[in-house]
N, C-alpha and C positions, 0 to 999 in steps of 0.2 A: 598434747595439748595442740602445742603450736601447728605438726602434724592435721590435725584433723581441721584448724582452722584454714591451714591455705585451699587446700580440699577443700573445705563448703565455699571459701571466698572463689573458688575456681569456676566449683557447682553452680553459684548463681551468676556470675560472669557468663556462665556457658544459656543460662537461660535467659539473660536479660538481654542478648544480642541473638534474636532472630537470626537462622540463614537466610540469605537472598535466594525468590526463587529462580528455578535458571532460566525458564519461559516466563514474561510480563506481554500480559495484553492489557493496552490500555484505549479509552474507550473517549471521545470526545464530542459531547453530545451537544458545543457548539457549531463544532464545525463537523458533525458528523462521518467523522471519520476512525479508524479503528489499526489501531499499531502494536507493528508485535514486534519483540526485542529477545533475543536468542540471547544468554551467556552476555547482557552490557550493550551488544550493538543492533542497532534494528536494521531488522531483515525486510519488514513488510509495511506497507501503509494505504490501508484501502478505504472506498466508501462506505458507507453503511447507513442503516435509517433505523436511529432507535424510537420511544416511543411517541408518538403525537401525545399535544394537550389533553391533559383527561388521562390519560394511562403512560406518565414518565416512567424513563428505567432508572431505576434504582443507585444514584451514584453511593457510592463507595468503595472498600478493599476489600475483595472475594478467593474462594478457589474455588474452584469447579468442583461438582459435589457429585453428579455423573453425565456419563456420554452414552447416547444414539443417535445413529446411523438412519433408522428409518424412523419415526416419530411423527404423528399427526395430536395437534392442538385437540386435546375433548370439549376443549372451553369456547373454540370458533370454528365449527361445523367440520372439524378435521382436516384442516388446515396441514399442509405438509408443511415440516418441519424438519427438511434432510440434514447430514450432520450437525445435530444440536449436540452443544455441551452447554449445562444448566449448571449457574453460577450461583442462585439464589433462588430459592422454594422454584415458580415455576418459571422463570426468567433465565431464557436462551439466548446462546450465539449461535444462527442456524444458517444456512442457506433458504434463500427465495429466489419464488418465480418471478419476482416483479422488481427487475430490476433496474426499469423505469423512474423507480422510487429511489434509488442509492443516494444519499447525498441531502437528503431530506428528514425530519422526523416523520414515521408515515405507520408504525408498525402498534401494538399493543399493549410491547412493554420490553419487549424482545429486540437483541441487536440481530439486523438483517444483515446478510452478506449474500454478496454471487455465490452460487453452486459450488464453481471451482474453489474458490478460494476459502467458503466456508470448509471445503474435503480438506486445502492444505492445513488449514488450523486446527482442525480434528488432528489430523497425522502426527503434530506437532505435541498436541498434548497429552494422544495416547502414548507417545514416546516417551514425556516425560514423562507423563504421570499425574496424578491430578494434586499430588500433594509439594509438586516441584513446579505447579504453575498458580501464577497470581492477575488475578483479574478485577483492574482501577476502572473505575466508572466515574469521568468527571464531570463537570459541568464546562468548565476552561477550557483552552484548548491544547492541542500538545507540545510538546516541549521541541524545538526544532533540533533535528542533530547536531551536533556542535563543527561548524564548518562544512557541511555537505547538507543539498536534499536530501527527501529521503530516496531510499534507494528502488522502492515498487512503487511509487507515487502514482495514482491514475493518471492525474495532473498530467504530469511531466509526459507519459506516454501521449496523451491526447494533443500536448501540445507539440508534438513531433511529428504527430500524426497531420498535423493542421501546415505546418513550413514544409512538409515533405510535396503538400497535395498545391502548396504556391508555385514550386516551384516546376510542377506537371504543367500546370496552368500555364509557365512561362513559355517551355518548352515546344520547338515548335511540331506537326502533326505531319510526322514522318516514319517512316519504316526503319530507320537508323539510329539507333539509341544512344544519345549522348550524356557524358556528366556533368550533375550537376559542377563541379568548378570549371570544366572546362565551356559552360557558359556562363558563369558569374569572369572567367579570365576573356572569354570574349566582349561581355559588355565592357568591362575596363578596360581595352585595346580600344573602344570604341567612343569612350569620354578623355581618353589620352588626348584623341585626333579632333576634337572639338564638336564632336556630334552627339546631339546626346540617343542613345541605347535605345531600340526600338521591340518591343515586347509583341509576340504576337500571341493571343489566347483563340483557346478553343474554338469561341464564337465569331475567331475572323477577325476582330479589333486591334488595329494597332494601335500601340500608346507610344508615345513620342516621352513619356513619362517611367526612366527606366525605376524600378524598383531594388536597394541593395542591398545581395543577402551573402552572410557567412558560411561558407561554403561547406566548413571544415570544422572543427571545435583544434584547441590549443593540444598541443601535445601531451598538457600535464591532464589535460580534463581527459580525453580518452584512454589514456593510462588507468585513468580514475577508473573510468566505465568496466574497464576490459577486466581490472581484481573485481571490481562489484556484482559481475558477472560469473568471476570463476568462482568467487566466493559462495553466490546462490545458488550455482551449479554445486556444489561442495555439501549446501546442505540441503539437499535435491538427494545425491548420492547417499548421505547419512539418515536421512528419516523414510528414505523409502517413495516420495514424494512424486508422480507420474503428472506433465502435465501437460 
């Protein structure tokens, strides 16, 4: 009798504590962002388009129901829906050709991604399986990763591009390449001599007001970035993702 009671208690505990999904997809309608969490660590964060007013994407916790590599909407003029992962009735996460709308609510309820991002997500779901994948659609913002920025946020990439463009505008128009750190050191020496640095723009205008840039990241930040890149590459090898 005692053994039966212990066995029953163990079975009850197993039923009451559901196993965590290995692949977690979080979607924020307020931020228009999708986060991919693998084994508890955020691997990607991408801009999306959820449903616009009158066609809102349903909120809640779902498990993918089916996957379609090539799909066309029967309700909306056979609109292409490549790399579709259906998570609730006819609602799916899929690729879109309307990338200019990403970051804004623009769909009829589905969650749109760039096709290359949708293919990555499709591969991850196929690898982990429908039962081991959980999709959470929320109205509020995504939680910030503890102690770090998102690892693959498009905003970070865009900011890096803008900084590089600023450096390019500040460099002289000659055929000899210059390192950003050399440019920064030269400006620092000019300020040390008491003369304001001059910056020659591509337009030919010379400005006496120098703009100070930080040429290199700290050693800790560089190390963290290298570790993240190595981790992402290991994920690509594990799931057979080709970029």
